[in-house]
N, C-alpha and C positions, 0 to 999 in steps of 0.2 A: 103702858104697855103697848095701846097702839102706836104711839111713839115714837116708841122705840123702834116698833119695824118699820116705821116711815124714814127713820133714820138710815134704817139697815140698808134699804131697798137700792141706795147710790153705789154700795159697796160693792153689793154684790149683781149690782149689774155691769159694772166697770169689771169683778173681777171676770164675769161671762164673756164679756167683751173680748179679754187677752186670752182665754181661753181659747175663742173662736181664732182670733188673730194669729196665735202660738201653732196652730192645724191648720191653717190655710199655707203659713210660711213652711210646717215642715212636710206637708202634700207637694210645695212648690218645688221643695230641696231632697223629695226622696232621689235615693242613688246617689251617684258620684260621676257618671260618664253624660255629657252632654253629645247627644246623637249631633253627627256633622250632617252623614249621609246615608243612604240604604242604596246596594243592589241586588238583582238577584239572577243568576246564570254561573257562568265557570270561565275558567279564562278569555275565552274565544267570543264568547255569545252573553252579553249578560245586559239588563237594564238598569234603569234608575226606578226605584219604587219606594221614594221617599214621602211623596205624597200618602202612596197608600197604603205606607208605614203608618202615616198620621189618622189615619182612617180606620185603622183598626183597632190604633193604639188607644183614638178617643172612647172604643165601645168595651175594647177588655185587654186588663192590665196584666192578660196569660195569653198564649195562642200557641195553637198547631200549625206549624210550616207545611200547607203544601202546594204545589205546583200549582194548583188551580187556584192560590189565593192571588196569584201577581202573574198567571200566564207564563206559557210555557217558551222563552225565548233562546232554546235548546234540548230540543225534543228527541227523547229515547239516550239523550247524555246524562251524566252526575250533575245535578243541580248544588248549589249554596244563597243562602241570602248571609250576604256578611254588610255587619254593621258599622260604618265607624265613626270613630267616638273621640272627644277630648275629654283626659282622665284630668284630677285635683293638679298632675302635677304641669299641666298643660301641652301635654304629649300627646300625640294622635294615636291611639290602639283599633284594632280591630277582632269585633266579637263573629266570629262563620259558624252557623247553624244550618245544617244540613237536613232536606226532605224529610220530615216526620218528626223533627226536635219542637222542643218547647222553646216558644222567645217569653223571660219573663220581664217584663216593662221597669221590675221594682229596683234595678240598679242603672236605670239613665235617669237622667233630671227630666221631672216634667212630661214623662213619656206620655200619658190624656191628657196634656192641655198644646200639644201641639207646636210652643214655643221654641223647634228646633231645627235642623237640615234646612235652614235658607242658605238661597244662592249664592255663591262663592263662596259658604264655609271652611267647603272641605276642600282638600290642598292636589288629592292625587286621582287615580281610578282605579279598576278594578286591585292591582298588584301594590296599588300605592307608588309609582312610578310610572316611565315611561312605558305604552303599549309595547309587547315584542314583538316581534315578527315571526309568523309562521313558520314552521321547518318547510325546506321548498320541497317541490313538488317531485314525483318520481315515483316508480315501482318497488315493492321491498323486496329485498332479495331473501332466497329461502333462507328460514331460521330467524326470523327478523332482521331489524338495522339496529336497532338499540341497545346498546351495552349496560346493564346494571351496576350503579356506581354504589347505592346505597336504598333502606329502605328504612321509612318511619312510619311510623303509628300515633295519632294523637290529634293534636291543634297545635293551632302557634304558636301558644304557649305550655303545653304539657305533652312532651312528645317521646317515645320510645325508640332507639334502634332494633329494628326488626330484621334486619338481613339476612341472618342465620337462620331466624325460623322460617323466610320466605323461602332459599333455598331450601331446606329438608320440604317444603311441601312443594316447592317446585318438581324436586327428584321425583316423587310421583303422582303430579296433578299438573296435566294440561292448562287446565283452569281449574278456576279457584273463586268462591264467593269468598268474600272479605266478612268479618264477623270477628266482633270486637273479643270472642270468647279465645279465637286463636292466639292473638296475642297480649292478652290482659287488657286492663283498663288503667291506663293513665290520667284521666280525665273523665269521673266518672258522673255521670250526669250531665256531660257537654257531648254536643256533637264533634264526634270524628274522621278519621280518612285516612286511609292507608296511600303514601306519598311512593312514590318510588322514582327517582331519580337515577338519569339516566346520560350516556354521549350517541348524539346520533350521529348519524355518518358524516354531518358538517362537523365535529368533533365539538361541538357545542352541546352544553347539560341543559337538558330540558328535567321536567317530571310528566307524570303520568300520575291523577289524583281517583283515591277509587273510595265513594263513600260506602259504609257498612251497607251490605246487601248486593254492591256490584260487583261483577264478573270481571275477574283478571284474567283475560288471555296471555297467556305463557309465548306463544306464538310468535308476538311481535318482539321477542327480546331474543338476544343472540346466546344463546347455549341455554335457554332454562330448563330446561332439565338435569344438565349438566353440572350446575353449579359453580360453572367456573366461572365466577363474577363478583363483586363486593369483596374485590381484594386490596391490602392495605396498598398497592400499584391501583387502583383502581379511586384516584380521589374525588369525592364528593366536597363542593364547596362547602357545605354547612349551613348553607343557606337557608329557609324552609320554604319559600316563595322566590320560586326561577321561573323563566316562561313556560310556560304548559304545552306537552307537545300534542300533536293530534292526532 
């Protein structure tokens, strides 16, 4: 009986080693998106936080986003964390998280080991293309200077048209606090924002971004309370990311 036990030891030993190697491979392959870069802020003021995110990932599989974590590149303005990643199809995509959101590292490859976000991995900037110029300076005329073309609520991957609903709100509110309960929830459990797409005095299309809890001030929009905007003649390009207005 003792000899039989001795003969079984090598088999049990190799089985244990195989299990450990399998678990190690599974841990490394966790998720399907490889992080290329991470930035925190908004369209006009944002900073590279890739290394800080690595430090957080090494300690936590999941953490709550707060401006105190990365510093405040845009005091008094809505900010988001944008994680740029490469998917299994080799295409780049962006994950966007507003302050107060939870970041779950399980969807990213090698989240806790920091083997990602190397210099030169990422091809773009905040919006994935050339940095847009700011709108021209000058005083705002009475009644605002931006004509609303469309309003969308959600995130890059799941959003809905809320133009008509915003017109109803504007008719009775000069200022409005954004809340998902007003528009419905097109992306449950994910960070969302209201994006108002406008045409400026220079005839160029721009957008205003409002995270949940932000205040929309109708004074900057032409005819806010009248609802005479967002008509079929006011054609929005349909692009989620356009240059952001100041």
